[in-house]
N, C-alpha and C positions, 0 to 999 in steps of 0.2 A: 384548403384555406380555412382559417378560423371563422366561426360564426358567432356574432354577438346578437343578443335580443334586448332591445330597449323596451321597457315596460312603463308606459306613461300615457295619460290622456291629454297631456299638455303638448300641443304641436310645436310651440315655441321652444320648449325644453328639448323636445326630440330633435329639432333642427340644430340646436346648440351642440348636442351630443354627437350627432352625425358629423358636423363640421370639425369637432375636436378630434375625432377618431379616423377621419378619412385618409390620413397619411399612413395608417397602420396596415393597409392592404388587407382588410377583412370584409366579410360579408355581414351586412347589418339588416336585421329584421325588426318589426315593430309589433307590439301588442298594446291595446288600449286599456286592458283590464287584466286582473289576476286570472280570471277564468280563461280568457283568450290565451294568456301566456302558458297556462298549464296544457292547453290543447296543442299549442305549437311545440312545446317541449316534448310532448308525447309522440309527436309525428316526426320530429327532426332532432339532430344533435347540436346543442349549443355549448360553446366553450365558456361563455361569460354572459351573465345577466346584469343589466343596469336598471335598477328599480327606483321609481319615483315614490317617496314616502307618502305622497298625497293619496295613493291608492290603498294605503293601510287604514283600517278602521281606527286603530290606536297607533299613531305614528311611532314606528320603531319600537313598539312595546313587546312584540312577540315574533319569533322566527317564522318565516314563511317557507313552507315546503312545496317543492315543485315535482312531486313524484319521486321515483326511486333514484333518478340520476342526480337531482339537486345540484346543479352546476354552481361554480363560484359566483358570488354576487357582490356588486357594488351598490350601496344604498345612497341615494342622493336625498339629503334631509336638511330641514331648517332647525331640527330639534337638537343637534349636537351629539357628540359621542356618548355623553352620559345617559342618553335615553335608550341606548342599545344595550340589551342584556349581554353580559360577558360571554355567555355560551353561544351567542349567535355568531356564526363564522362569516361575518360580513366585513367588507372594507367600507368605511363610512366617509363620505365626502360631503362638504356643505354646499348648499345652493345659495346664490347662483353658481353655476358651474365654472370652475377654473379649468380651462382646456388643458394646460400642462399637467396639472395635478391628476386629471382624469386619464390622460395618456400614460402618465407614470404608473398609476395604479393598475391600469389594464396591462401594461407591459410587465409589471411585477408578477401579476397572476399568470401571464403566459410563461415567464421564466420559471415560475414554480411548477407549472404543469410540465414543462420540458424536463426539469430536473427529476420530477417524479417518474416520468416516462423513461428517462435514462436509468434510474434506479431499478425500475421494474424490468427493463431489458437486461441489465447486468445480473439481476437475481435469476432471470431465466437462463442467461448465458453461462454463469459461473459453474453450474453443475456439469455443463458440457466441457468447459475448459479443464475441470478437475476430474473428468472421467478417467478411470484407471487405464483405459486403453490409449489415452492421449499422453500419459506420463512416460517419458523415455526410460526404458529399463531393459537393456539387452544383456547386462551382466547377471550372473547367477545371484550375486550378492543383493542387487537391487530387486530382482524378481522375488527373492525370499522376503525382503522387507515389504513389498507391495502385497504379497500373499497374506502376511500377518495383518496389514492394514485393512484388507478386505474382510478379514474375519472379525475384526473388532469395531469396524465403522458403525454398525447398527447398535452397538451398546452405548450406555451412558458412562462407561468407566473412564477414569482419568488416565491420561497417557503422558509418558515422559519420553521425549525424543532427545537423543544424544548424538553428537557428531561434531566434526570440525566446523569452523566458520566457513560458510559458503557452500555447504553440501546440499542445501535445499530443505532445511527443517521447516520453514514456514510453508513451503509448497506442500509438504507432507501433512502438516496440520490442517491446511485448507482442504486438502483431499479428504481427510477424515471427516471434516464438517459437511462438505457438499455431497458426500456419499452416505450421510446419516439421516435419520428421521428429523434432525434439527435443521436441515438444509434451507428451509423457508424462513428461518430466523437469522439473527445477526451472527456473523463471524467477526469478532473484535480482536485485534492484535495489539499487544503492548510490548515495547522493548524495555525491559527493566533496567538495562545498563545505560540507557540514554537519558535517564532522569535522576536528579538527586533524590535521596530517600524521602525527604519532606514533600516533594512534589509527586513522587510515585504514589504515596499513600492517598493523596487527593485525587490523582489520576484513576486509581483503582476503585476507591470507595466514594468519591465525590465529596463535596463539602457544602455547608450551609452558609448563607450570607453572613458576613462578619466573623467567620470562624478564625480568620487570621488576617493580617495586614494584606490588603489587596483582594480579599474575597468580597467583591462588591455585589455578587449575586450567587444564588444557589447553582452548584454544578452537579450534574448527574455523572456518576462514575462509570468506569468500564464494566464493572460487574452488573450494574443495572442495565446498561446498554446491551449486554450480552444475554439478558434474561431470556430463557427459552432456547438459547443458541449455544455457541461455543466461545470461550475466552482463551486466547493463545498468549501465554506469558513467555516471551523469548528472553534468553539469558537470565533465567531465574536464579542462577547461582550468584548473581550480583545483588540479590535482594538482602536488605538488612534483617537482623534478628527480630526487630519489633514488627516490621511489615510481614515477615514470615509467620509470626504468631497470629496476625489478623487474617491472613490468607487461610491459615489452618482452621480458624474458627468458621470461616465461610464454608470450607469443605466439610466440616463436621456438622454444623448446625444449619447451613444454608441461610444464614442471617448475618447482618452487619448494621452498623450505624454510619452515616456520613460523618466526616470530620466536623466537629463542632455541633453535631446534632444528637438528639435523644430518641428519635423515631427509629424503631427496628424495622429493617427492610428485608423481606424474604425474596430469595432468588432461586431459580433452577438453572444452573449453568454447568456445562461440561467443560472441565479444565484440561487443556493440553499445554504442557510446559516443555521448554527446550533449553538446552545448555551445551556449551562446548567444554565445560569443566567436569571434573570427576566428582559428582555429588557424594558418591560413596566415601571417597577419601575425605571430603569436607565434613561428612558426618563424624568420621573418626576423629577429625581435628576439632570437633565441636564448633565449626563455623557455619554449619547448616543443620537445622533441626531434624532429628531422626524421625519424629512423628510426621512432619510434613513430607519428608522424603518418601516414607512408606505410603502416605496418602497419594502422592503423585505417581509413584512408580508401580501402579497397578498393572499397566501394560507398558513395558519398556520397549522402545524402538531405537535401534542404533543405525545411523546412516554412515556407511563406510566412506572414507575419502575417495576422491576420484582416482587417485593413483592405484587403489585397490580394486577398481572396477573399470579397467581400461577398455572393456568392450563398449562402454557407454560414451567414450570420448568422441569418437567420430560421429555417431548419431546426434549427440548434443551439438557438436560443432556445426553439422549440417543444418540442424534446426535453427540455431542462432544466425547462420548465414542467410537462410531463407527469410527470417524475420527482418534482419537489417538491410537486406537487398530491397525488400518491399518498402521499409521506412525511409531509406536514403536514396531510393530511385536508382539502384545499381543492378538492374535485371541482367541475368546471364553470367554474373560473376561466379566463379567456382574456385576451388582449391587446386593448386598445382600438386602433382604427385609428391614432390619434395616437401611441400607444406604439410600434406597429410602425414608423412613420415615424422616430421618434426612435432606435430601435434600429438602423435601417439607416443613418442619417446619422452616427452616432457612430463615431469612429476606433478604439476599443477598444485603447488602448495596452497593457492587460494581457492582450489576446487572449482565447482561449477560457476561460481560468481566470477572468478578470474577468467575462465574460459569464455564466458559471455563478453567480458570487457575486451579481451584480446581479439575476438572475432569482430566486435563492433569497431575497434580501432583499425583493424585490417581492412574492413570494408570502406572506412573513411579515407584512409591514406593510400590504398592500393590504386595504382594508376592504369592498369591494363585489364584484360578480360580474365586474368588469373591472379589469385592471391599467392604471392611468392613468399618463401621463408623470410625474406628481408622485411616483409610487411608485418610480421608477427613481433610484437613488443613483449618479450617474456621477461619476467622479473628475475629469473635465475637461469644459468646456463643449462642446456639440455644435457642428457647423459653423455651423448656422443662428443660434446665439446669439452668434456673434462677428461683429460688423459691421466689415469692413475700412474704413479711412479712404478717402474719395474723394480725387480729385486736388487738390481745392481745400482740403482739410482739412490742418491742420498735424499732423504726427506728434508730438504733445506727450506726453512721458513721464509727466507728472503726470496728464494726462487719462486715459491708458491705465491707470495704476495705480488711479485713482479708479473707472474703469469695471470693472476686474477685481474690486475689493473689493465694489462694488455687486452684481455678478453672484454672487460667492461668498456674500454675505449673503442674496441672494434664494434661492439653492439650499439654503442651510443653515437656511432658515426664520427668519432674523434672529438665530440663535444665534452669537454672536461666536466662541466656542471652536471650533465646527464649521467656521465660515468660515475661521478661521485655519489649521485642518488642511488644508482644500482648497487654500489658497494656499501652504502650507508655511512659514508664519511663526508667531511666538509670539503668544499671546493679548494680551500687553502691546503688541506692535507693532500689531496690528490695532485695538486700542482707541485707540491714539494716532492712527492714520491715519483712523479713523472721525470723530474729533473734528476732525482737520486738514481733512478734505474736507467736513465738515458732513453726513455720512451718518448716518442713524438706524437703529439696530438694534431690531427689534421685541421682542427678548428680551435685555435687558442681562445681563451676567455676574453671577453670584451675589455679593451684597454691594455692587453698584453702586447708588447712589441714583438714583431716577427723578425 
């Protein structure tokens, strides 16, 4: 239970405070002087102090320290906010006491404390989550990648991670950070492809008030937020030439200015960049700066696609199954043997991200104790469902198209709209082709006469 300490010699004020806070289910103690308050704080833990400014020699003129703990403090005063020095970390409320304002201020401080406790817990927890022994890597290809990550984690060298979308590049970047000496500082991630270039510059470097229309206050950029820690720039191949030049300057000089500012800011940041594009080819095409590329590519890490590390498919699927069983309350749910075979033979064009989504959907829609192959919603046919033409068969385009539509309808349960999505064509187009090839859909589109 939270404990509050009311510090006042005024019994009437004390009664008002107790009455205002009695609904918050907290323990409330009382001290009649600053000396008594310090004695109580030394002997017990208080989460909030409520101080009457009548006990101060010069009302609200100087910060009051209560030993090493110095809990959050609400000052009740008749002097007004202006009398409190800006550096005093107090919440100031006027007298006479407004019960609702006091409750709101106390609750805000509790919320802030809960938030800080959560942050502290996550900072303690994240190194465990990203421990190398907890990263699934059964294939030789992934084991080789993790071996290299272990070797470079302790260094401050920049890292460039390449690989297809969904292979786990951000997971690898976080593992680098939380296994490095910078683990107690911030890990900050930015998706360069998600922001227009004008906004990306402000996101990375921050801006001053009035730097551009809509800049109503100063913004601290991601480089500053990551100072002492690691900055992860995902999809860096989508960054414009002008922003590339500014990032290069930070890497070379460890300095920059906010947008619209003149103050030079120094930072110590380890940069981890990632892309699914071929930066080497972009350098040749003059669409990516070669000097930035070489600055980034100190330690190159390549994440192979899931189809090239099939030994990881089943362990990852089992991991996601355990995760979603717990989250969705489906304990005991397992994969049927036929489902395991289908998972292993599929090429996973969306990689680990697609596998996670497929397992989550299967846990949601599966009706029994087993996840059956029909519960897997796969974006492409599995290898076994595609029958290659024999040497004596003609490779007829119309027959191939008819076969593809038939397969899509089967996988979509006869729903034309869903089959059209699988094929990447419009509902009108699939409706026409179904009639053209004499195929029947078990579930006609809404409004179609049967």
